[in-house]
Structure formats: structure tokens, C-alpha cells
C-alpha positions as CSV (number, residue, x, y, z in Angstrom):
1,M,5.6,40.8,-8.8
2,V,2.6,41.6,-6.6
3,V,1.0,39.0,-4.4
4,R,-2.7,39.7,-3.8
5,A,-3.7,37.4,-1.0
6,D,-7.2,39.0,-0.9
7,Q,-7.8,37.8,-4.5
8,P,-7.5,34.0,-4.5
9,Q,-6.9,32.4,-7.9
10,G,-8.0,28.7,-8.2
11,T,-7.8,25.8,-5.8
12,I,-4.9,23.5,-5.0
13,N,-5.7,19.9,-5.6
14,R,-5.7,18.1,-2.2
15,N,-3.9,15.1,-3.7
16,I,-0.6,16.9,-3.8
17,Y,-0.5,16.4,-0.1
18,G,-0.4,12.6,-0.4
19,Q,2.2,10.5,1.3
20,F,4.4,7.6,0.5
21,A,4.8,4.3,2.5
22,E,8.2,2.8,1.7
23,H,9.9,-0.4,2.8
24,L,13.2,1.3,3.3
25,G,14.6,1.3,6.8
26,R,11.7,1.1,9.4
27,G,9.1,3.0,7.3
28,I,6.9,-0.2,7.2
29,Y,8.4,-2.7,9.6
30,D,8.3,-1.4,13.2
31,G,7.0,1.9,11.7
32,I,3.5,1.1,10.4
33,W,3.5,-2.6,10.8
34,V,4.3,-4.5,14.0
35,G,2.3,-7.7,13.6
36,E,-0.8,-8.8,15.4
37,N,1.2,-10.3,18.3
38,S,3.2,-7.2,19.1
39,P,3.1,-5.7,22.6
40,I,2.7,-2.3,20.8
41,P,-1.0,-1.5,20.6
42,N,-2.2,-2.4,17.1
43,T,-5.2,-3.3,15.0
44,R,-4.6,-6.3,12.7
45,G,-0.9,-5.6,13.0
46,I,-0.9,-1.9,12.2
47,R,0.2,0.4,15.0
48,N,-2.6,2.3,16.5
49,D,-0.4,5.4,17.3
50,V,0.6,5.6,13.6
51,V,-3.0,5.3,12.5
52,A,-4.0,8.1,14.9
53,A,-1.2,10.4,13.7
54,L,-2.0,9.8,10.0
55,K,-5.6,10.5,10.6
56,K,-4.7,13.9,12.2
57,L,-2.8,14.7,9.0
58,S,-5.8,14.0,6.9
59,I,-3.8,12.3,4.2
60,P,-5.8,12.3,1.0
61,V,-3.8,9.6,-0.8
62,L,-1.2,7.0,0.3
63,R,1.3,5.4,-2.1
64,W,2.7,1.9,-1.8
65,P,4.8,0.2,-2.9
66,G,7.3,2.6,-4.1
67,G,10.9,3.3,-4.9
68,C,13.2,0.5,-5.8
69,F,11.0,-1.8,-3.8
70,A,8.1,-1.3,-6.3
71,D,10.1,-2.6,-9.2
72,E,11.0,-5.7,-7.4
73,Y,7.7,-6.4,-5.7
74,H,5.5,-9.3,-6.8
75,W,2.1,-8.8,-5.3
76,R,1.4,-12.6,-4.9
77,D,4.2,-12.7,-2.4
78,G,2.2,-10.4,-0.2
79,I,-1.2,-12.1,0.0
80,G,-2.4,-15.2,1.9
81,P,-1.4,-16.4,5.3
82,R,1.7,-14.5,6.5
83,D,3.5,-17.6,7.7
84,K,3.3,-18.9,4.1
85,R,4.5,-15.9,2.3
86,P,7.9,-16.1,0.7
87,Q,10.8,-14.2,2.0
88,R,12.7,-12.4,-0.7
89,I,16.0,-10.5,-0.9
90,N,15.9,-6.9,-2.0
91,A,19.0,-6.5,-4.1
92,S,18.6,-2.7,-4.4
93,W,19.2,-2.3,-0.7
94,G,22.2,-4.5,-0.2
95,G,20.4,-7.8,0.3
96,V,17.9,-6.8,2.9
97,A,15.4,-9.5,3.6
98,E,11.7,-8.8,2.9
99,T,9.2,-10.9,4.8
100,N,6.2,-9.8,2.9
101,A,4.2,-9.6,6.1
102,F,2.9,-6.2,4.9
103,G,1.2,-6.8,1.6
104,T,-1.9,-5.9,-0.3
105,H,-4.5,-6.5,2.4
106,E,-2.4,-4.8,5.1
107,F,-1.9,-1.7,2.9
108,M,-5.5,-1.4,1.8
109,D,-6.5,-1.9,5.5
110,L,-4.3,1.0,6.4
111,C,-5.8,3.2,3.7
112,E,-9.3,2.4,5.0
113,M,-8.2,3.1,8.7
114,I,-6.9,6.6,7.9
115,G,-9.5,7.5,5.2
116,A,-6.9,7.8,2.4
117,D,-7.3,6.8,-1.3
118,A,-5.0,4.0,-2.3
119,Y,-2.2,4.6,-4.8
120,V,-0.8,1.2,-5.6
121,G,2.3,1.0,-7.8
122,G,2.8,-1.6,-10.5
123,N,6.1,-3.4,-10.9
124,V,7.8,-2.5,-14.2
125,G,11.3,-3.5,-13.2
126,S,10.8,-7.3,-12.9
127,G,7.0,-7.7,-13.4
128,T,4.9,-7.8,-16.5
129,P,1.8,-6.0,-17.7
130,Q,-0.2,-9.3,-17.1
131,E,1.0,-9.3,-13.5
132,M,-0.2,-5.7,-13.1
133,M,-3.6,-6.5,-14.7
134,E,-4.0,-9.5,-12.4
135,W,-3.3,-7.4,-9.3
136,I,-5.9,-4.9,-10.3
137,E,-8.4,-7.7,-10.9
138,Y,-7.6,-9.2,-7.5
139,M,-8.2,-5.9,-5.7
140,T,-11.1,-4.5,-7.7
141,S,-13.2,-7.3,-9.3
142,D,-16.6,-8.1,-7.8
143,S,-17.0,-11.0,-10.4
144,N,-16.7,-14.8,-9.8
145,S,-13.2,-14.8,-11.3
146,T,-10.4,-16.9,-10.0
147,L,-8.5,-13.8,-8.6
148,A,-11.6,-12.2,-7.1
149,N,-12.4,-15.6,-5.4
150,L,-8.8,-15.8,-4.2
151,R,-9.1,-12.3,-2.6
152,R,-12.3,-13.6,-0.9
153,Q,-10.4,-16.7,0.4
154,N,-7.8,-14.4,1.8
155,G,-10.4,-12.6,3.9
156,R,-11.7,-9.7,1.9
157,A,-15.2,-10.3,0.5
158,K,-15.9,-7.0,-1.2
159,P,-13.5,-5.4,-3.7
160,W,-11.4,-2.4,-2.6
161,N,-11.8,1.1,-4.2
162,L,-8.5,1.6,-6.0
163,S,-8.2,5.2,-7.0
164,Y,-4.7,5.1,-8.6
165,F,-2.5,2.4,-10.2
166,P,0.5,4.0,-11.6
167,V,2.9,2.1,-13.9
168,G,6.3,2.0,-12.3
169,N,8.1,4.0,-9.7
């Protein structure tokens, strides 16, 4: 085989350099998310130092939720006032408690802060196609629908640009 670096052949799609935000360990809690009242400098609960580091990496696309968490995550648990969000047990990780403090709005805020396209994973483990369709409507509809209005009530007037919505992990 001969490698001819002086004769480039094609372009590598930038999206292969995407990243993955996982709820396992401290990837989300204490990693990306510290909450608005944390002494750690943050913007709307998201760590400023993490945002700065991710911006330097120029991440083209960020995936969430993922792994076992994606197939147990119900998006409605992660919207609305944080103090009213239900706490769930993640059976895949030995009964770890999930507060749902980091949900749809927080993830989409993070993507906007770092300039990454959002890659939001649909739940096929315990969710339904209807649930996935409603989540997409909640995030992307500019209509006067119940779900678009719920997004507005939760603080986001305009729809988000959702580039990717894979089915399952």
C-alpha cells in the first residue's frame, strides 16, 4: 500500500467527531450540570468551564440521552419546574436515583451555548412511537399545538433546531 498525502481523496464528514453526554457517573451531574445555585460558576446551571472547554473542541454534534439511560428516559420527566420533576430509579445502573434536573431545555441550552447540533435519542426500551413523536413536536413545532404551547409555558418561545432524532440507543 502506498499513502499519498499530497493527493487528498474526499472529505471526512465533521459529524464523526460528535460527542456523547451520558448520565452515567458524573458525566451530567457535577460534570455538565451543577444547578443554578451552585458556587461553581455556571450559566443557567451549566458549568461555565465545561462550556468553554467544549467550545474549544468545536463539537459539531452532541448526543443525549444515550446508553441504557435513553431506553428508560421519559422526556416529560425532564421538563417544567425542576422542583416538580419526578425522581426515578435507573434499574440499569443498580438503582441510581435520577432527579431529572437536566432535561430537554437544559440539553438544548447546552447545545446552543457550544454551537453544536442536537442529537436527541428516542426511548425504545420503555417508551412508545407516540411518545417520541410528541417529544419531537414539543421541541420543533411553531404551531399553536398543546405541546408547542407547553414548551412556551416552560420558558422556550421559539422551537429548537433539532438536527437528529435517532430511534433507540
